N, C-alpha and C positions, 0 to 999 in steps of 0.2 A: 771312939769317934762317932759323934751324933750323926745320923744320916739327915740329909736335907729333905725337906718335906717335898713329895712329888707334886706335879702340876694339878690343881683342883678342878673338878668339873661339877657344875650344879644344873638345876633344871632350865635355868634361863637360856642356855645355849643348846639345849637338847629338845627333840620333838619326835613324834611318830615312834613311839615304843612298840616294838613287835617281839612276842616270845619266840625263841627260835630252838631252845632245847635246855637240857640239864646236864651240867658238867659235874665233875668230881668234888667241886667245892662251892658251886652256887648255880643259880638260875641264870640263863644267858639271853640277853636281848639284842636285837639289832634297833640301833637308835640313829636318827638323822641329827647330825651336828650342823648347826646353822651357819657358823662361820667358816668351817672347813669346807662346807659344800657337799659332802658326802657321808655315807653311813660309818658308824663305828659299832663295836660290840662292847656291851657292858656286862660283866659278871658279878651279880649281887651276892655277897657271900652268905652262906647259911649261918655262920657262927661269928659272933662279935670278937671271940678271942684270936681269930686269924688276922686281926687289923695289923699287928706287928710285922707279921710274915709278908703281908700285902705290901706295906710300905718298903719293906727291905728289898723285895723283888722288883717293884717300880723304880727304886732308886738304882738298882744295878743296871737296868737296861736304859735309863735315861742318860747314865754316864758313858755307856758303851753298848753298841747295838750290833746286830748281826742280820744279814739277809735271810738267814735260815732259822731264826727265831722270831716268834710273833711280836710285833712292835706293841709296847705299851705306851700309851699317851699320857696316862695319870690315873688319878683316884676319883671316883664319884662320891659325892656325899650329899644325901638329901632325901626328900619323901618321894619315892617313885609315884608317878601320876596313875596309880591303879585305884579302881573302886574300893572304897573302905580302908586304904592304906593311911596310917596315921603316924608312923614312926619313922624316924630317920634311919637310913642304912647306908653302908658303904660298899663300894664295889671298885673293880678294877676295870679301866677303859682301855681297850685295845683296838688295832685296825680289825675291821670286819672282813672276813674271808669268805666271799660269795660262794667260792667253789666247794666250801665244806672241807672234809677231811678225806684221807685215803680210805677210811672205812666207808663213808658216804658215796664216794665215786664208784667203790667196788659194787655197792648195791645197786646204784643207778645204772651202771654199764652191764652188770650181771656177768662180768668177766674180769681177768686181769688186765692191767694196762698194757698197751703195746711195749715190747721189749725195750727200745730206747728210753721210753718215759719210766719204765720201772728201775732201769739201772741209774737214771738220773735222781730218782726219788731216794733211792738207797744211799747215793752219794750225799745229796744235800742233807739227809738225816744225819749222816755222819758228821758232816760239817758243823751241823747244829749242836750235836752233843759235844763236839771239841770245844765249841764257844763257851757252852755252859760249864764245862769242867774248867776252862781257862779262868772263868769268873768265880771259881769256887762253889758252883752250883751243882747239885746232883739232881737229875730229873726224877727218877725212880717210878715212873708210870709211863714208859714208852710203849705205845700201841697204836694201831691204825687210827683210832679216833682222836688221838692226841697229836697227829701230824696234820696240820691244816695246809691248805692248798691256797695259794694266790690266784689271781685273775688269769695268770699264765702257767697255772699248775706247778709253781715251784712250792717246795716243801718247807714249812716253817713249824718248828715245835711249840707247842702250847702246853698248859698245866704244869709247867716246871716250878721249881722253888717251892711252891705251896705244898706240893707233894713231899718235899723234904722237911720243910719247917713245920708242917702241920699234920705229920703222919698219924697221929693220934685220934684225929678227927675222922670217925668212920661215917662220913656224910654221903657218900657216893651211892647212887642207885646201882652200881655195879660193885659186887662184893670185893673188898680189899682185905687184905691180911695185915697183921699188926705192923709190918715194917713198911706199909704205905703203898705198895705196888698192886698191881692187878695179878691175881693169882696165876694165871697161865702164862704171864710174861715175867714171873719172878724167878731168880736163880735159885738153886737148891739151898745154898747156905742161908737164904733170907727166911726159910721156914723155921730157922732156930730163933726163939724169941729174943735170945740175948746177943743176935747178931748185930754188928755196927756196920751200917751201909758204906760202901766205898764205891769208886768209881767202876769197878768190876761188875757192879750190879747193872749199870747202864749198858755195859758192853754185852752182857748176857741177854738182856731185853732187846737190844738191837739185832742180835742173831735171829731171835724169833720173830721181830718185826719184819726183818728183810725176807725171811721164809714166807711171812704172810703176804708181803707185796707180790712175790713171784708166784704164789700159789692161789691167792684169792680166798685163802681158807682161814678159818679161826683154828688155833692150835688146840688140840685135845677137845675137839668140838663136842662130842657126846659124853665126855668123861665127868664123873662126879668130882666136886671140889676135894673130897677126901681121898679119891684115887690119884688125882694130880699131886696132892700134897706127899703121897706115899711113893709114887712112881718116880717123879723128877728126881729126888735125891738118889733115887737107885739107879739114875742114868739115862732113864727113858726120855726121848726127844721126838719131836715130829719128823715124819719120814722124809728122806732126801733123795728118793729113788724116782718112783713113777710119776711123781708131781712135777717133774722138769723135763724140758725139752733137750734131748741129748745134743742136738746140733747147734745150740745157740753159743756164739762167741763169747768166752769168758765164763761159761757155765761151771766148768771145773774150779776156776778161781773163786767163783760165787760160793760153791758147796764148800770149798776149803775153808773160806772166811766164815760162814755160818757155823760149821763145826768148830772151829776155834773159839768163836764167841760163846757158843754155849758148853764149853768145856765145865766139867764138874768142878775142877780145882781152880779158884779164881786167878791164881798167879800165872796160870797158863793161857789165860785169855789174852788177846791183842790189846795194845793201847789204842786210843782214838786215832792218833797219827797213824799208826799202822793200818787201821781199818781205812782211813782216808786214802792212803797210798792204793790200796787194792780197789776201792770203789772208784776212784779216779780213773784208774787204768780200765776198768770194765766199762765205765760210762763213755770214755773216749773211743772205745771200739765200736760204739753205736750212736756217736754224736751226730754224725751225718743224717740219721734218720729222726732226729728230734723234732724238726719243724713238722714234718708230715705226720708224725704220731700226735702231736699237739692239736694240729688242725682236725685229725679224725675224732680225737676225744672230745674236743671243745664242741665241734658240730654236732655230736651225738648228744652231749649233755644239753646243748641250747635248742636242739630241735624238739618241738612240741609233739611232733608225730612220731618221735622216737619211742619204741616200744620193746620191752625185753623179749627175748627169744622164748619160744614155747617150752623148751626144756626147763625144768625147775632147777637142775644141778648146775652149779657154776663150772664152766670148763676149767680144766687144769692148764698149766702153762703149756703143756704139750699140744692142747687144743687152741690155745689163746694166743699163739704168735705163729709167724710165718705166713705163707700165702698159699691159699688153695686154688681151685680151678676158677677160671674166668675173672682172675685178679682179686678175688674175695680174700680178705685177710681173715684168718681163722679166729681172731680175737673178736670177731663181730663186727669189725669195721670194714667199709669199702674203700679201696685205694682211690684217692681223688687228687686232682691237681687243681691249682688255683689258675684262674683267669684274671690278670690285671689289666684292666682297662680303665684309664682315668676318665673317660667319657661316661662312665656308668657308675653311679653311686653304690649300687649293690656290690660291683666288684671292688670298689675301694674299701668298703666295709669289710668285705671277706679277706682283702689283704691285710688290714689292720688287725683284724681278730686273729688270723691264723699266724701272724708274725710277732704275736706279743712278746714272745720270749727274746727273740733276737733284737727287737726295737728296745726293749728294756736293757738289753746288755751293750747294744752298740750305738744307739742314738746318743748325740753329745750336745745337739742344738736345741735342747729342750725349751729354754725360755724364749728363744727366737720363735719357736713354733707357737708356744702360749700366746706370745704377743700378737701373732697373726690371727689366732683364734679370737681375739678381741673379747666382746661381751658374752660370748659362749662360755667363757670361764669366769665365774664370779670372782670379785675382787679378793674376797677372804681366801678362796681356793687358791687363786693365783699367788697370793702371799705365802700361802703354806707350801706350795710346790717350790717356791723360789728359796726358801730357807733350808731346804733338804740339803745335805752334805755332799751328795753325788749325783751325776746325771742319772744313774740307775735308780736311785731313790726318788729323783723328780719324775722320771717316766713312770715309775710304779704308781705314785700318787696322781699322775695324769690319767693313767688307765683306770685306777680304782675310783677316782672322782668324776671329772667332767666327760671322759670318753664312755664311762659306763652309764652315767645318768643322761647324757645328752643325746644318745641313740644315733641313728644314721646321719643326720644332718652333721653332728659335730664329728663323727668319725670320717665322713667324706671331706670335711673341711681341714681335719688333722692330716689326712693323706696328701691333699694339696699342699699344705704347709710343709709337710715332711719332704715332698718331692722338690719343693723350691730350696729348702735349706740343706737338705741332705741327698741329693740326686743319685750319688754313687751308691748309697746304701739302699735305696729303693730299687736301683738296677740290679744289685747284687742279689737282693731278696727275691726280686721277680725271676731271676735266672733259676733260683731253687726250684720254682714250680712253673716251668715253661708250658706254653700252650700246647 
């Protein structure tokens, strides 16, 4: 069956190209989309022979989408507006993730995420893997840099599909093995050139990835590639002892899950559904602390005055969780409470920023709020928000577009509209952070 052609993008609707990094399969740019009213990301492919895989991946996610997988808008084709550029190229257009990846926030924070956020990230990654597998897609390159973070720090898997369909293209600036994955996250069976990838590949990588989320460390950090290739098939794995805080709820379940995921025998590894059952249970143990954790992390990420601690070594989870003296959280965050005062725009903005996750999840009167914002939301952006299938997706677009670009004025007006249309939600969230 022939795949339908994904939505095309060209230079007419794009402006302000800014280079932001190099991915496994292309150069990545942040680009302003004129009609949508917000930024998108465009990955220009290194190799023209990836085009078939590109269309296939885009088509999969146009017909079915997940909150835990990077959204694909369509395909770019044109001559990028760079000096000396003369040839047409193609790329994949996705939502732009301003918060970067798990890897990037680990570097910015210089510590592991607070425990509630770490458990939520693990759970959302599991949900993303389950979605891809249900679509017949193997990721085959799960690692912190390929888990992108939304404005509210929700996890979204990126660089999937292409790693499966184009595994022979060794174009990454990070060394990849013949079977497509990143060496330190690959299962032992994948070091055999004759290996045929299966879903168990991703399950193993998930175990290593979760270990990295909770320790803030790179697996086998100082080991040579040849040593990794030799030791992993022999059964060596990253340490599960001193890196972890012994008194954290759900820790033993976490360790057990990680150990099962990186079993040497693929058939002994859990399914994605079994992983989800465990990660959901662990996250629910800490869900009550997620808003406070998000506020702490987002405030630190957004603060221009935020500087890394003097110590050069990242704290382990034993240092990066729990509370020390004077209310100081040993993850490097200071416990803070919100002040919600509708007479003060600063406090309104603070309320809107720290409650991103809850508002995206629970707000339902999105279009009524957008109507109240009036000219603060461009016509094209309003239309794009309106066609989203769920209120969660509408609210996500509102956060990523008008609320992000409009600054204090729009966020304060958004708070007023929210209080008008969903007063009970505002009261409930205000109670979460009492004065």
